[in-house]
N, C-alpha and C positions, 0 to 999 in steps of 0.2 A: 610280402606274402603273395603266393600264387593264387590266382583266381581259377575257377572251374567253368569250363564250357561243355555243355551237352548238346550235340547235334543229332536231332531226330531226322533220319533220312527216309523219304518216301519216294518210290518211283524206280527209275531205271539205273543201269550201271553207271551212266554218266553222272547221276546225282550222287551215287556212292563216291565216285572219284572227286566230284566237286566238294563234298563234305570233308574229305581228307585234305584237300587243298585249303579250305577255309581254316581247318585246324592248324595247318602250317603257318598261315598268315597271321593267326591270332597268337601264336606262341611267343613272338617277341614282345607282346603286350603283357605277358605273364599269365596267359590262359593255358591251363593244362586240360586235356580231354577228360571228361567225366562220363561214366556209363549210365547215369540216371538223371532225370530232371530234378529229383529231390537232392538238395545240397549243391546244385549248380548255381553259379552267379549269373551266367548267361546261357540262355537256351535258344538255339537256332533250329527252326523247322524248315528243312530243305524239301521243297514241295514238287509235286507232279500235277500237271493240269491236263494231261492227255484225255482223261475221262471224268465225267461229272462225279462219279463215285469217289475218285481219288481226291477231288477238291472238297467233297463233303467230309472226307476223313480229316482233312486239314483243319476245318473249322470245328469239328468235334474235338480234336486234340487241343486246339487253342482254348476251347471251353474248359478243359481240364486244367490247362496251365493257368488260366485266369483264377481258378480256385487256389492254386499255390501262391500266385502273386498277391492275392487278397491277404494272405498271412505274411507274405514277405514283399513289401512294396518296393524294396531295392532290387528285386530280381529284374533282369533285362530279358525281354523276349523279342526275337526277330523272326520274320517270315522271309525265307529266301527262295530263289529258284523260279519255277514256271508259273505257279499261282501268284507269286509276288509280281512277276512281270505282267501277267494278264490283268490283275485286279488293281495293282498300285495302291493309291491312297484309300480306295474303297475298303481295304482290309482294316484300316484304323477305325472306320465307322462301324464295321460289322464286328470287330474284335478289339474293343478299346484297350485291352491289356497289352496289346502289341506296341513295342517301342520303335521298331525298325522294319522297313520293307525293303528288301534287297533283291533287285532283279537279277536276271541270268548273267548279264555282263557286269553287274555291280559286285558280284561275289568276289571278284579280284580286288575290290576296294573295301572288303568287309572290315578291315582294321580301321580305316578312315571313318567308315560309317559308325562303328561303335564308339570311336573317340569323339565324334561330333555329338552323338547322343549323350555321352557322359559329360562333355564340356557344357553343352547348352541346356540339357535337361528337357529338350523338346523332341517329339517324334521325328524320325528321319525317313524320307522316302527317296530311294535312288533306283530308278528304273530306266536310266539312259542306255540305249543300245549304241555301242560304238562301232567303229569300222576295224577294230582289232579283236583278236581272240580273247575271250574272258578267262585267261589262264593265269595261274599263279606260278611262282618260281618252282624249281625242282623240290620234290618232297624231302622232308627230314627222314633220316634213317628209321625204318620200322622193322620189327621182327615179322617178316612175312615171306611166303613163298610164291604168292601170286600177286599181280598188280595190274591196274588199268593204266593205259596211256591214251590220252585224247589226241587224235591226229587232226581232227577238224571239228568245227562246230557249226550249227545252223543247218538249214535245209532250203533248197530252191524248188522243191517239187510241188508244193501247195496242193496236196491231196485235199479233196473238198471237205473232208471230215476232220482234218488235223490242225491243231493249234500250234504245232511246233515251230513252223516258220515265223509265226507271229510273236512267240515268246523267246525263241532262241536266236532269231535273226536269220539273215541269209548266210549261205555257205561261205566259210572261210577256212582255209587249210594252213596248218603250221608248216614252216620250212622243214624239210627232211633232216637237215643237220641238227636242228633243235630237238626233233623227236629222237634221233639217234643218240644225242648226248644224254637225254633222259633215260633211254633204254639201257645205255652202258652204265649209268649211275645205278639204276635198279639192279642190273646184273651184278655189279660190284657189292651191292648190299645183300646178295644171296637170293634174289628173286629168280625163280626157275620157270614160271609160267606167266605169260604176258597176254593181255587182251587189248587190242587196238580198238578205240572207240570213235564213233562218229554217227550222226543221224543217217548218213548214207555214205559209207566208206568207199563205195565204188566210184564216187565223184571226186575223190581226193586229188588235189593238185591241178585239176583241169582248168579252173578259172585263172589260176595264178601262173599257168605254164610251167609248173614244177613236174618232177617225175610223177607218173601216175601211181595208182594204188599197188599194182602188181610190182612195179619197180621198188616201191617203198617196202613191200613185203620181202623182196629179195635182200634188201639192205638190212632190215631188222633180223631176218633169218640168219644173217652172217655174224651177229653179235655173240661172242663167246659167253657161255654161262646160261643163256636163255635156252631152255630145252623144249618148251612147248609154246606154241604161238596160236592165238585165236583172234577173231575179229567179230564185231557187230556194229551196225546192222547193214545188210545188203538190200538194196532195192532191186526187185527182179528185172526191171527194164534195163538196168545198168550192169547186170551180171555178165561180164565179158568172157569170150572163149579163153582169153589169156589168164583170167582169174581161175576159171575151171581147170585149166592146164596146170596151174600152180600146185594143185593138190596132187598131181602125179610126180612132181619133181622136188618139192620142198618137204623134207621128211619131218621137220619140226612143226609144220602146219597141221593142226589137229583136224581129223576128219569129221567135222561137224559144222553145219552152216545154218544160220537162222535166216530164213527167206520168207518174209511175210507175204501171203497171197491175198488175204482179206476177204475174198469172196470167190465162189465157184461159178458166178454168173457173169458173162461178158457184158451184159447191159449194166449191171451194178458196178462192175469194174470201171466202165466208161464214166458212169455218174460219179464215181469216186475220184476220177482223174488219175487213175493208176497207170495208164498208157502201156498196157500189155493185155493180151487175151489169155484165157485159160489154156489154150493150146500152146501158146508161146511159153507160159510158165512151166507146163509139164515137159516141154522139150528141154528146158534148162535143168529141171529136176533130174531128168533122165541122164543128161550129160554129166552132172555131178556124180551120179551113182555109177556111171560107166568108168569114170576116171579113178575112183577110189573105192575099192571093195569095202563094204561095211560103212559107207558114208551115212552119217546121221543128219537128218534134216528136220528142223522144227519150223513152225510157222505161226502167224497170227491170223485170226478170223474175227470179223465184226459181224454180229447178227443183228437183224432188224434195221438195216440202213433204210432211210426214207424211200418208200415205194417198193421195197423188196417183197416180192410175192412169195407165197408158200412154195410154188414150183421153183423159184430161183433159190430159195433156201435148200430145197432138195438137191439142186445142182451143187451147192456147197458141200452137202453131206457126201455126194458122189465123189467130188474132188478129194475130200479128206480120205475117203476109203481108197481111191485110186492112188493118191499120193503116198499112202502108207507112212505117214509122218511119225517121227520118233517123239514128238511132243507138239501139242497144239495149245497156244495161249489164246483163249477165246473171251470175247467181251461183247456186252450189249452196246449198241450205238447210243451215244448221247450227244446232244447239241453242245458245241463248244464255241466260246466267243470268237468273233472275227471270221469264222469259217463259212464257206459257201453253203455247205449242206445244212447249216442251222436255219437257212431260209427255204429249204426244200419243202414241198408239200407232202402229203400222204405219209405222215409219221405213223410208225407202228406202235401199238399199245405196249405198255410195260408188261402186261400179262403175256402177250404173245411173244415178246422178246425173251421173257424168262423161259417160256416153253421151248423156244428154239435153242436157247443157250443150253438148257439141261439136256436136250436131245443131242446136241453137238458134243457136250462134255462126255456123255455116256459112250458115244462112238469113239471119241479120241482115247478115252481110258481103256476101252476094249482093245484098241490097236496097240496102245502103249504096253499094256500087260502082256499081250501076245508076243510083242517084240522082245520084251525083257525076259520072258520065259524061254524064248528061243536061244538066249545066250547061256542058259544053264549048261554046264559042262565045258564051257570055253574058259580061256584064261585072258585076263586083261592086266595091263600095267597101271597100277594105281599110284597117283601122286598123293601121299598122305597129307591131309590138312589138319587133322587133330583127332580128338576123341569123338565118338558118336554122341549126338545130343541125347539119345535115348538110353545109352548104356556106356558108362565110363570104361567098361572092360572091352570095348570094341573101338577100333580105329575107323576113321572115315576119310574118304578121299574120292578122287574122280578118275575115271578112265579118260583116254584121249577124246572119246566121243561125248564127254561131259556128263555121263551117267554117274550118279553117286553110288559108291560101293562101300559097304560096311563089312568088317571082318574081325574076328577075335584077336585081341592083342593085349597082353598084360602091360606093355610099355607104350601105349598109344601115343602119348605126348612126346616120347623120345623118338618116335618114328616120323614126326612132322618134317616135311621137306625131303623125305626119302621116297624111292620108287619101290613098290612091292608088287610082285606078280601074284594075283589072286585068282583062284579057280572059282567060278561062279556056281553056287549050289542052288540058289533060289532067286527067281526073278519076281520082284514085287511090282505093284502098280507104278511106283515112282522111284524105285531104287533097286539095287542089286545087293545080294548077300553072298559071301563066300568065305573061303579059307585060303591062307597063303599056300601057293602051289608048291608042291615038292617034286623033285625029280627033274630030269632033263627034257621030258617030252613037252612038245609045244603044239598047241592047236592052231588051226588056220586063223581063228579070230585073234589069237595072240600075235601071230606074225603080222597081221594087218595093222593092229593098233600099236605094236611095240615101237615102231619107227618114230611115232610122234611123241 
């Protein structure tokens, strides 16, 4: 009889990808994916440790799972990913209902960890960081139109606030031939949109003497069947002229870049160990927008970094306004284990961090709404992903610049995987709404986005 596994994923796209890989590895043991913790035989919480709030959510969720396990003692609970790597056996003390702690590199050994727990009846903690990529075999066939492919893991930058190098390990890149084999397999399964993943994709291949990231993009771009290509994340200091130029010549490469700036103060950036200035960042931002008309750029901002003055925060607001970002992911600074900034003095109060965060969000939302409304009357090519979550009578998908678009469709689910040209009638704060475009006329925005 098959058993059921529910994986609760918290955090970034890499965690989403890792969860799918763990499902693949557990399938030979008879575990089938289950969409709810209730009724599952095994629950894996795949975690994020980048911010304190994310870690707090993990323990809150584990508390709810403990209530389920109290009624079903045979239920197995595992904590995987970054919190598992950072906290290790401490999790078993804080959350006694947990049976397994599976670190970032141990996720490739998830089947062995589960088998050991079943065989011995004792908790298992596996947080060993190896010198190989924590990757599983090629995925099983899934009905999907978009997919993630990890090209590298880990980070060597050691930004003073960031726990990633400590929980994901140092940078390791996959051989290009292995990546291309996976991309071709996904294309054969019908995947049309691909996102290449790495903590800093711009560093791909450098340590190993392999082709660099731009050369890898060229090779992936040539795979038949893949029609849209994306990547995350880029470190501004490593964004090369060659990568900027790639947007002018690779028509499958979507015109959207996530380029985290973190602060608008040069002093704060230096304390963060980011290794670029505001001026250098803005030069790269301008270069991206010169090479691809309509280029969408999103960013990350941390407010309340230790010692950040009110004037330095105002510099961040000025940068956000000048940068005219298409999206801002904003966070309050929080101390993380192993990081240099956790020992910095002059911590900002939670109340002040909240005030600054709210002020930043208000500005970012104003910019986002203005930019979305500016798209009214234009046409974009939407790759349909399914029915809208709010209205089954509408289809939902994404433009090349990754904006979500909803439009009326009686047969929304039948349109999944198709490209539909949609004329935008309404720009909302976080999405667009329109109707399928009729007639041969094409707007400038359509011409810019259609190639991707």
